[in-house]
Legacy VTK file of the C-alpha trace (Angstrom):
# vtk DataFile Version 3.0
C-alpha trace
ASCII
DATASET POLYDATA
POINTS 127 float
170.553 99.070 147.949
172.194 101.512 145.547
173.543 104.701 146.995
171.754 107.021 144.598
168.312 105.517 145.375
165.890 107.707 147.198
164.555 106.366 150.386
161.330 107.803 151.651
159.989 107.398 155.120
157.305 104.809 155.733
154.568 107.376 156.094
155.170 108.485 152.495
154.896 104.923 151.195
151.722 104.608 149.070
152.296 101.240 147.379
150.063 99.286 149.758
147.585 102.120 149.885
147.175 102.029 146.084
146.849 98.241 146.140
144.270 98.389 148.906
142.358 101.160 147.114
142.336 99.089 143.886
140.958 96.120 145.840
138.286 98.327 147.446
137.365 99.758 144.025
137.092 96.258 142.584
134.899 95.123 145.483
132.658 98.190 145.086
132.379 97.499 141.373
131.401 93.880 142.063
128.882 95.001 144.685
127.333 97.515 142.255
127.109 94.861 139.548
125.414 92.477 141.991
122.954 95.187 143.054
122.228 96.078 139.427
121.754 92.410 138.605
119.330 92.005 141.507
117.493 95.135 140.375
117.391 93.886 136.803
116.214 90.466 137.939
113.392 91.956 139.970
112.670 94.432 137.180
112.634 91.567 134.680
110.246 89.674 136.955
107.974 92.723 137.138
108.093 93.083 133.351
107.398 89.371 132.920
104.405 89.542 135.259
103.149 92.652 133.479
103.554 91.035 130.062
101.811 87.876 131.262
98.901 89.854 132.736
98.641 92.016 129.597
98.619 88.946 127.366
95.949 87.374 129.550
93.763 90.492 129.397
94.223 90.859 125.642
93.550 87.210 124.941
90.430 87.171 127.093
89.068 90.353 125.510
89.928 89.234 121.988
88.429 85.824 122.742
85.284 87.495 124.032
85.002 89.742 120.980
85.836 86.797 118.721
83.083 84.764 120.369
80.646 87.637 119.873
81.698 88.066 116.253
81.567 84.313 115.680
78.108 84.132 117.200
76.906 87.068 115.094
78.433 85.700 111.874
77.186 82.259 112.748
73.618 83.541 112.885
74.090 85.521 109.672
75.444 82.482 107.847
72.707 80.273 109.251
70.129 82.787 108.057
71.742 82.885 104.619
71.810 79.086 104.451
68.158 78.809 105.477
67.191 81.583 103.056
69.112 79.923 100.230
67.438 76.585 100.962
63.997 78.227 100.936
64.712 80.081 97.692
66.020 76.881 96.080
62.943 74.935 97.205
60.587 77.652 95.948
62.429 77.848 92.610
62.324 74.064 92.213
58.606 74.075 93.020
58.030 76.848 90.459
59.966 74.955 87.786
57.989 71.773 88.400
54.689 73.680 88.525
55.355 75.621 85.306
56.531 72.462 83.563
53.274 70.788 84.578
51.321 73.905 83.565
52.997 74.072 80.151
52.319 70.375 79.560
48.698 70.859 80.618
48.241 73.839 78.317
49.884 71.951 75.469
47.720 68.871 76.082
44.550 70.940 76.336
45.473 72.845 73.189
46.057 69.559 71.350
42.752 68.230 72.667
40.893 71.335 71.610
42.469 71.246 68.178
41.657 67.583 67.772
38.058 67.965 68.861
37.480 71.217 67.078
35.410 71.079 63.911
37.428 73.956 62.531
40.607 73.126 60.788
42.776 76.117 61.206
46.195 75.805 59.598
47.764 78.384 61.916
46.742 76.484 65.037
47.920 73.194 63.580
51.324 74.666 63.013
51.661 75.128 66.776
51.933 71.353 67.222
LINES 1 128
127 0 1 2 3 4 5 6 7 8 9 10 11 12 13 14 15 16 17 18 19 20 21 22 23 24 25 26 27 28 29 30 31 32 33 34 35 36 37 38 39 40 41 42 43 44 45 46 47 48 49 50 51 52 53 54 55 56 57 58 59 60 61 62 63 64 65 66 67 68 69 70 71 72 73 74 75 76 77 78 79 80 81 82 83 84 85 86 87 88 89 90 91 92 93 94 95 96 97 98 99 100 101 102 103 104 105 106 107 108 109 110 111 112 113 114 115 116 117 118 119 120 121 122 123 124 125 126
């Protein structure tokens, strides 16, 4: 030991105290991290359960409203399809009827003109 070195009594020695305090601080830090991790894990589990329950509620309500909307639109579209089929059938019937009516009128006009004793040039031009 050099002669000019200061020697302090043992009660003033803080080397081990600082080392021990650093170890205690490290252990407290680790313990706090573990506690925070446990809190975050349980908090994450709560958030997961909440998100799952929210998704379930939203999907069931949107499914219910979608089923209602689908049912309503389904009936509307069925009504439109039935209405369109009826209109098409009625229009087809009208076309066939008027075609028959026009042919009948034409045939009767030709018959009348043929059997008529009058020879009218204006009526013959209609042929």
